N, CA, C and O atoms as a GROMACS GRO file, in nm:
protein
  372
    1MET      N    1   3.424  -9.516  -4.082
    1MET     CA    2   3.360  -9.397  -4.131
    1MET      C    3   3.460  -9.281  -4.145
    1MET      O    4   3.418  -9.170  -4.175
    2GLY      N    5   3.584  -9.302  -4.125
    2GLY     CA    6   3.682  -9.197  -4.147
    2GLY      C    7   3.679  -9.092  -4.036
    2GLY      O    8   3.619  -9.112  -3.930
    3SER      N    9   3.743  -8.982  -4.063
    3SER     CA   10   3.758  -8.880  -3.956
    3SER      C   11   3.662  -8.766  -3.964
    3SER      O   12   3.674  -8.667  -3.893
    4LEU      N   13   3.564  -8.781  -4.054
    4LEU     CA   14   3.461  -8.674  -4.075
    4LEU      C   15   3.368  -8.672  -3.948
    4LEU      O   16   3.312  -8.774  -3.910
    5ASP      N   17   3.357  -8.560  -3.890
    5ASP     CA   18   3.270  -8.544  -3.769
    5ASP      C   19   3.130  -8.504  -3.814
    5ASP      O   20   3.101  -8.386  -3.832
    6LEU      N   21   3.036  -8.610  -3.833
    6LEU     CA   22   2.911  -8.583  -3.872
    6LEU      C   23   2.816  -8.540  -3.760
    6LEU      O   24   2.701  -8.506  -3.786
    7ALA      N   25   2.864  -8.541  -3.636
    7ALA     CA   26   2.780  -8.509  -3.524
    7ALA      C   27   2.776  -8.359  -3.488
    7ALA      O   28   2.719  -8.318  -3.387
    8ALA      N   29   2.840  -8.282  -3.573
    8ALA     CA   30   2.848  -8.138  -3.545
    8ALA      C   31   2.846  -8.060  -3.674
    8ALA      O   32   2.867  -8.114  -3.783
    9GLU      N   33   2.820  -7.934  -3.662
    9GLU     CA   34   2.828  -7.851  -3.776
    9GLU      C   35   2.913  -7.727  -3.748
    9GLU      O   36   2.942  -7.699  -3.632
   10LYS      N   37   2.954  -7.652  -3.849
   10LYS     CA   38   3.036  -7.538  -3.820
   10LYS      C   39   2.944  -7.422  -3.787
   10LYS      O   40   2.846  -7.398  -3.858
   11GLY      N   41   2.973  -7.352  -3.680
   11GLY     CA   42   2.896  -7.243  -3.634
   11GLY      C   43   2.977  -7.111  -3.655
   11GLY      O   44   3.078  -7.111  -3.724
   12PRO      N   45   2.932  -7.002  -3.596
   12PRO     CA   46   3.003  -6.877  -3.598
   12PRO      C   47   3.150  -6.902  -3.539
   12PRO      O   48   3.173  -6.979  -3.446
   13HIS      N   49   3.244  -6.830  -3.602
   13HIS     CA   50   3.380  -6.842  -3.557
   13HIS      C   51   3.432  -6.983  -3.571
   13HIS      O   52   3.523  -7.017  -3.496
   14ASP      N   53   3.387  -7.065  -3.654
   14ASP     CA   54   3.426  -7.198  -3.682
   14ASP      C   55   3.422  -7.290  -3.559
   14ASP      O   56   3.500  -7.384  -3.549
   15GLU      N   57   3.329  -7.262  -3.463
   15GLU     CA   58   3.309  -7.350  -3.348
   15GLU      C   59   3.216  -7.462  -3.386
   15GLU      O   60   3.130  -7.446  -3.472
   16ARG      N   61   3.234  -7.580  -3.322
   16ARG     CA   62   3.151  -7.698  -3.348
   16ARG      C   63   3.033  -7.694  -3.260
   16ARG      O   64   3.048  -7.676  -3.139
   17ILE      N   65   2.916  -7.710  -3.314
   17ILE     CA   66   2.792  -7.713  -3.240
   17ILE      C   67   2.738  -7.856  -3.234
   17ILE      O   68   2.694  -7.905  -3.338
   18PRO      N   69   2.740  -7.925  -3.122
   18PRO     CA   70   2.696  -8.064  -3.117
   18PRO      C   71   2.538  -8.073  -3.136
   18PRO      O   72   2.464  -7.980  -3.104
   19LEU      N   73   2.499  -8.181  -3.186
   19LEU     CA   74   2.356  -8.212  -3.198
   19LEU      C   75   2.300  -8.251  -3.061
   19LEU      O   76   2.368  -8.314  -2.981
   20LYS      N   77   2.176  -8.212  -3.037
   20LYS     CA   78   2.104  -8.253  -2.922
   20LYS      C   79   2.020  -8.372  -2.959
   20LYS      O   80   1.927  -8.360  -3.038
   21VAL      N   81   2.053  -8.485  -2.904
   21VAL     CA   82   1.973  -8.609  -2.932
   21VAL      C   83   1.912  -8.665  -2.813
   21VAL      O   84   1.979  -8.698  -2.715
   22LEU      N   85   1.782  -8.676  -2.820
   22LEU     CA   86   1.697  -8.728  -2.715
   22LEU      C   87   1.648  -8.869  -2.763
   22LEU      O   88   1.605  -8.886  -2.877
   23LEU      N   89   1.658  -8.966  -2.673
   23LEU     CA   90   1.604  -9.098  -2.707
   23LEU      C   91   1.496  -9.130  -2.604
   23LEU      O   92   1.531  -9.153  -2.488
   24TYR      N   93   1.372  -9.132  -2.637
   24TYR     CA   94   1.258  -9.169  -2.550
   24TYR      C   95   1.256  -9.315  -2.554
   24TYR      O   96   1.248  -9.379  -2.660
   25THR      N   97   1.265  -9.370  -2.432
   25THR     CA   98   1.282  -9.516  -2.412
   25THR      C   99   1.206  -9.567  -2.291
   25THR      O  100   1.138  -9.492  -2.221
   26ARG      N  101   1.219  -9.699  -2.268
   26ARG     CA  102   1.174  -9.755  -2.151
   26ARG      C  103   1.253  -9.877  -2.110
   26ARG      O  104   1.316  -9.937  -2.196
   27ALA      N  105   1.253  -9.915  -1.989
   27ALA     CA  106   1.332 -10.027  -1.943
   27ALA      C  107   1.283 -10.158  -2.014
   27ALA      O  108   1.163 -10.177  -2.034
   28GLY      N  109   1.376 -10.245  -2.049
   28GLY     CA  110   1.347 -10.371  -2.109
   28GLY      C  111   1.311 -10.361  -2.257
   28GLY      O  112   1.265 -10.461  -2.314
   29CYS      N  113   1.327 -10.251  -2.319
   29CYS     CA  114   1.296 -10.239  -2.457
   29CYS      C  115   1.418 -10.267  -2.547
   29CYS      O  116   1.508 -10.183  -2.555
   30HIS      N  117   1.424 -10.385  -2.616
   30HIS     CA  118   1.539 -10.418  -2.688
   30HIS      C  119   1.553 -10.330  -2.807
   30HIS      O  120   1.668 -10.309  -2.847
   31LEU      N  121   1.450 -10.276  -2.870
   31LEU     CA  122   1.462 -10.179  -2.980
   31LEU      C  123   1.526 -10.051  -2.930
   31LEU      O  124   1.601  -9.988  -3.004
   32CYS      N  125   1.496 -10.012  -2.805
   32CYS     CA  126   1.551  -9.894  -2.751
   32CYS      C  127   1.705  -9.912  -2.734
   32CYS      O  128   1.783  -9.820  -2.760
   33ASP      N  129   1.744 -10.032  -2.691
   33ASP     CA  130   1.886 -10.055  -2.672
   33ASP      C  131   1.953 -10.055  -2.798
   33ASP      O  132   2.063 -10.001  -2.806
   34GLU      N  133   1.896 -10.110  -2.904
   34GLU     CA  134   1.960 -10.113  -3.042
   34GLU      C  135   1.968  -9.978  -3.092
   34GLU      O  136   2.069  -9.944  -3.153
   35ALA      N  137   1.866  -9.888  -3.071
   35ALA     CA  138   1.864  -9.753  -3.120
   35ALA      C  139   1.977  -9.671  -3.060
   35ALA      O  140   2.048  -9.596  -3.126
   36LYS      N  141   1.987  -9.691  -2.923
   36LYS     CA  142   2.098  -9.615  -2.852
   36LYS      C  143   2.236  -9.656  -2.904
   36LYS      O  144   2.322  -9.570  -2.924
   37ALA      N  145   2.258  -9.784  -2.925
   37ALA     CA  146   2.387  -9.836  -2.974
   37ALA      C  147   2.414  -9.784  -3.109
   37ALA      O  148   2.528  -9.749  -3.140
   38LEU      N  149   2.311  -9.776  -3.196
   38LEU     CA  150   2.335  -9.730  -3.334
   38LEU      C  151   2.368  -9.578  -3.329
   38LEU      O  152   2.465  -9.533  -3.391
   39LEU      N  153   2.291  -9.505  -3.259
   39LEU     CA  154   2.322  -9.356  -3.247
   39LEU      C  155   2.460  -9.330  -3.190
   39LEU      O  156   2.530  -9.240  -3.237
   40GLU      N  157   2.502  -9.410  -3.088
   40GLU     CA  158   2.631  -9.390  -3.038
   40GLU      C  159   2.742  -9.437  -3.134
   40GLU      O  160   2.855  -9.388  -3.130
   41SER      N  161   2.708  -9.532  -3.220
   41SER     CA  162   2.806  -9.575  -3.321
   41SER      C  163   2.837  -9.467  -3.421
   41SER      O  164   2.937  -9.473  -3.492
   42PHE      N  165   2.746  -9.362  -3.428
   42PHE     CA  166   2.763  -9.244  -3.514
   42PHE      C  167   2.838  -9.132  -3.437
   42PHE      O  168   2.850  -9.019  -3.485
   43SER      N  169   2.888  -9.168  -3.315
   43SER     CA  170   2.960  -9.066  -3.222
   43SER      C  171   2.858  -8.964  -3.174
   43SER      O  172   2.898  -8.851  -3.146
   44LEU      N  173   2.739  -8.993  -3.162
   44LEU     CA  174   2.634  -8.898  -3.109
   44LEU      C  175   2.624  -8.916  -2.958
   44LEU      O  176   2.625  -9.029  -2.909
   45SER      N  177   2.613  -8.807  -2.886
   45SER     CA  178   2.592  -8.815  -2.741
   45SER      C  179   2.430  -8.824  -2.722
   45SER      O  180   2.356  -8.737  -2.769
   46VAL      N  181   2.389  -8.922  -2.660
   46VAL     CA  182   2.250  -8.946  -2.653
   46VAL      C  183   2.199  -8.931  -2.509
   46VAL      O  184   2.253  -8.989  -2.415
   47GLU      N  185   2.094  -8.853  -2.496
   47GLU     CA  186   2.029  -8.837  -2.366
   47GLU      C  187   1.905  -8.923  -2.367
   47GLU      O  188   1.816  -8.900  -2.448
   48SER      N  189   1.896  -9.026  -2.276
   48SER     CA  190   1.784  -9.114  -2.272
   48SER      C  191   1.682  -9.061  -2.173
   48SER      O  192   1.717  -9.011  -2.067
   49VAL      N  193   1.557  -9.072  -2.211
   49VAL     CA  194   1.447  -9.024  -2.132
   49VAL      C  195   1.346  -9.142  -2.113
   49VAL      O  196   1.289  -9.190  -2.212
   50ASP      N  197   1.326  -9.189  -1.989
   50ASP     CA  198   1.236  -9.302  -1.964
   50ASP      C  199   1.096  -9.247  -1.967
   50ASP      O  200   1.058  -9.166  -1.883
   51ILE      N  201   1.018  -9.290  -2.062
   51ILE     CA  202   0.878  -9.243  -2.078
   51ILE      C  203   0.789  -9.285  -1.961
   51ILE      O  204   0.691  -9.218  -1.929
   52ASP      N  205   0.824  -9.398  -1.895
   52ASP     CA  206   0.734  -9.451  -1.786
   52ASP      C  207   0.757  -9.368  -1.659
   52ASP      O  208   0.684  -9.387  -1.561
   53ALA      N  209   0.854  -9.278  -1.656
   53ALA     CA  210   0.871  -9.192  -1.542
   53ALA      C  211   0.776  -9.060  -1.551
   53ALA      O  212   0.765  -8.983  -1.456
   54ASP      N  213   0.714  -9.044  -1.666
   54ASP     CA  214   0.630  -8.926  -1.687
   54ASP      C  215   0.501  -8.966  -1.752
   54ASP      O  216   0.506  -9.012  -1.866
   55PRO      N  217   0.387  -8.953  -1.690
   55PRO     CA  218   0.262  -8.991  -1.746
   55PRO      C  219   0.228  -8.930  -1.882
   55PRO      O  220   0.168  -8.996  -1.966
   56GLN      N  221   0.266  -8.805  -1.902
   56GLN     CA  222   0.239  -8.738  -2.030
   56GLN      C  223   0.324  -8.807  -2.137
   56GLN      O  224   0.271  -8.839  -2.244
   57LEU      N  225   0.452  -8.831  -2.114
   57LEU     CA  226   0.534  -8.898  -2.210
   57LEU      C  227   0.490  -9.037  -2.241
   57LEU      O  228   0.490  -9.080  -2.356
   58ARG      N  229   0.451  -9.112  -2.133
   58ARG     CA  230   0.401  -9.247  -2.158
   58ARG      C  231   0.276  -9.244  -2.246
   58ARG      O  232   0.260  -9.329  -2.333
   59GLY      N  233   0.185  -9.146  -2.222
   59GLY     CA  234   0.063  -9.134  -2.302
   59GLY      C  235   0.096  -9.096  -2.450
   59GLY      O  236   0.025  -9.135  -2.543
   60ARG      N  237   0.204  -9.022  -2.467
   60ARG     CA  238   0.238  -8.978  -2.605
   60ARG      C  239   0.317  -9.091  -2.683
   60ARG      O  240   0.298  -9.111  -2.803
   61TYR      N  241   0.403  -9.158  -2.611
   61TYR     CA  242   0.499  -9.252  -2.678
   61TYR      C  243   0.480  -9.401  -2.646
   61TYR      O  244   0.559  -9.484  -2.692
   62ASP      N  245   0.378  -9.434  -2.570
   62ASP     CA  246   0.364  -9.560  -2.516
   62ASP      C  247   0.391  -9.681  -2.617
   62ASP      O  248   0.467  -9.773  -2.587
   63GLN      N  249   0.329  -9.673  -2.730
   63GLN     CA  250   0.345  -9.785  -2.835
   63GLN      C  251   0.443  -9.749  -2.944
   63GLN      O  252   0.445  -9.812  -3.050
   64CYS      N  253   0.526  -9.647  -2.920
   64CYS     CA  254   0.617  -9.598  -3.023
   64CYS      C  255   0.759  -9.611  -3.001
   64CYS      O  256   0.838  -9.596  -3.094
   65VAL      N  257   0.800  -9.640  -2.874
   65VAL     CA  258   0.942  -9.635  -2.841
   65VAL      C  259   1.019  -9.743  -2.919
   65VAL      O  260   0.965  -9.849  -2.951
   66PRO      N  261   1.148  -9.712  -2.950
   66PRO     CA  262   1.215  -9.581  -2.927
   66PRO      C  263   1.169  -9.470  -3.021
   66PRO      O  264   1.131  -9.490  -3.136
   67VAL      N  265   1.177  -9.353  -2.962
   67VAL     CA  266   1.155  -9.234  -3.038
   67VAL      C  267   1.283  -9.150  -3.030
   67VAL      O  268   1.337  -9.126  -2.922
   68VAL      N  269   1.330  -9.107  -3.152
   68VAL     CA  270   1.458  -9.023  -3.149
   68VAL      C  271   1.418  -8.886  -3.198
   68VAL      O  272   1.354  -8.868  -3.302
   69VAL      N  273   1.458  -8.788  -3.116
   69VAL     CA  274   1.440  -8.650  -3.141
   69VAL      C  275   1.579  -8.583  -3.158
   69VAL      O  276   1.660  -8.586  -3.066
   70ILE      N  277   1.607  -8.524  -3.274
   70ILE     CA  278   1.737  -8.465  -3.302
   70ILE      C  279   1.712  -8.311  -3.325
   70ILE      O  280   1.640  -8.270  -3.415
   71ASP      N  281   1.776  -8.233  -3.240
   71ASP     CA  282   1.763  -8.089  -3.245
   71ASP      C  283   1.616  -8.047  -3.243
   71ASP      O  284   1.577  -7.958  -3.318
   72GLY      N  285   1.536  -8.108  -3.159
   72GLY     CA  286   1.400  -8.066  -3.141
   72GLY      C  287   1.300  -8.132  -3.243
   72GLY      O  288   1.179  -8.114  -3.231
   73GLN      N  289   1.351  -8.204  -3.339
   73GLN     CA  290   1.258  -8.267  -3.448
   73GLN      C  291   1.261  -8.411  -3.430
   73GLN      O  292   1.365  -8.477  -3.427
   74GLU      N  293   1.136  -8.461  -3.416
   74GLU     CA  294   1.122  -8.608  -3.410
   74GLU      C  295   1.163  -8.669  -3.544
   74GLU      O  296   1.108  -8.631  -3.647
   75ARG      N  297   1.260  -8.767  -3.545
   75ARG     CA  298   1.313  -8.817  -3.667
   75ARG      C  299   1.283  -8.966  -3.685
   75ARG      O  300   1.262  -9.012  -3.798
   76PHE      N  301   1.281  -9.043  -3.577
   76PHE     CA  302   1.254  -9.185  -3.590
   76PHE      C  303   1.162  -9.231  -3.484
   76PHE      O  304   1.164  -9.177  -3.373
   77ARG      N  305   1.078  -9.331  -3.512
   77ARG     CA  306   0.992  -9.401  -3.417
   77ARG      C  307   1.005  -9.555  -3.446
   77ARG      O  308   1.000  -9.599  -3.561
   78GLY      N  309   1.020  -9.628  -3.340
   78GLY     CA  310   1.027  -9.775  -3.355
   78GLY      C  311   1.164  -9.826  -3.389
   78GLY      O  312   1.219  -9.904  -3.311
   79ARG      N  313   1.222  -9.790  -3.499
   79ARG     CA  314   1.351  -9.837  -3.540
   79ARG      C  315   1.426  -9.713  -3.604
   79ARG      O  316   1.365  -9.628  -3.668
   80VAL      N  317   1.549  -9.708  -3.584
   80VAL     CA  318   1.638  -9.604  -3.644
   80VAL      C  319   1.694  -9.664  -3.772
   80VAL      O  320   1.759  -9.769  -3.770
   81ASP      N  321   1.670  -9.600  -3.880
   81ASP     CA  322   1.723  -9.645  -4.010
   81ASP      C  323   1.863  -9.582  -4.024
   81ASP      O  324   1.876  -9.459  -4.030
   82PRO      N  325   1.969  -9.668  -4.029
   82PRO     CA  326   2.101  -9.614  -4.036
   82PRO      C  327   2.131  -9.539  -4.168
   82PRO      O  328   2.211  -9.446  -4.169
   83VAL      N  329   2.070  -9.577  -4.275
   83VAL     CA  330   2.092  -9.502  -4.401
   83VAL      C  331   2.025  -9.360  -4.387
   83VAL      O  332   2.086  -9.260  -4.426
   84LEU      N  333   1.908  -9.352  -4.335
   84LEU     CA  334   1.846  -9.222  -4.320
   84LEU      C  335   1.920  -9.135  -4.217
   84LEU      O  336   1.933  -9.014  -4.237
   85LEU      N  337   1.969  -9.195  -4.108
   85LEU     CA  338   2.046  -9.128  -4.011
   85LEU      C  339   2.175  -9.074  -4.072
   85LEU      O  340   2.212  -8.961  -4.044
   86ARG      N  341   2.243  -9.151  -4.152
   86ARG     CA  342   2.366  -9.105  -4.214
   86ARG      C  343   2.338  -8.985  -4.309
   86ARG      O  344   2.415  -8.889  -4.313
   87ARG      N  345   2.224  -8.993  -4.387
   87ARG     CA  346   2.190  -8.878  -4.478
   87ARG      C  347   2.153  -8.756  -4.395
   87ARG      O  348   2.189  -8.644  -4.433
   88LEU      N  349   2.087  -8.772  -4.289
   88LEU     CA  350   2.043  -8.664  -4.199
   88LEU      C  351   2.172  -8.588  -4.152
   88LEU      O  352   2.188  -8.467  -4.165
   89LEU      N  353   2.258  -8.671  -4.099
   89LEU     CA  354   2.386  -8.612  -4.044
   89LEU      C  355   2.473  -8.545  -4.153
   89LEU      O  356   2.534  -8.440  -4.130
   90ALA      N  357   2.477  -8.606  -4.267
   90ALA     CA  358   2.561  -8.551  -4.377
   90ALA      C  359   2.502  -8.419  -4.432
   90ALA      O  360   2.573  -8.331  -4.478
   91ALA      N  361   2.366  -8.410  -4.423
   91ALA     CA  362   2.302  -8.290  -4.471
   91ALA      C  363   2.327  -8.167  -4.380
   91ALA      O  364   2.319  -8.052  -4.423
   92ARG      N  365   2.359  -8.197  -4.252
   92ARG     CA  366   2.392  -8.094  -4.159
   92ARG      C  367   2.527  -8.027  -4.183
   92ARG      O  368   2.559  -7.920  -4.130
   93GLY      N  369   2.607  -8.099  -4.269
   93GLY     CA  370   2.736  -8.047  -4.305
   93GLY      C  371   2.846  -8.088  -4.219
   93GLY      O  372   2.960  -8.048  -4.242
   0.00000   0.00000   0.00000
């Protein structure tokens, strides 16, 4: 992918602002493992949240994991599309 840092954008004073990436997941979920590996392959720092540890999250995402939230916006459910992810990151500049 070259040296282009797609995981950040230029902020004030030319500082890099990293993306906040949340991955709603559960133990034993192979799709969740695949999603995390794909996100990390784009040099994204991923914070995993186990939905089974919180009844509200389990109720919200039980049949949907993995769910990827980037900078507060839900972007993917079930599978992460690498083409759409690349476009999303490129659009951030």
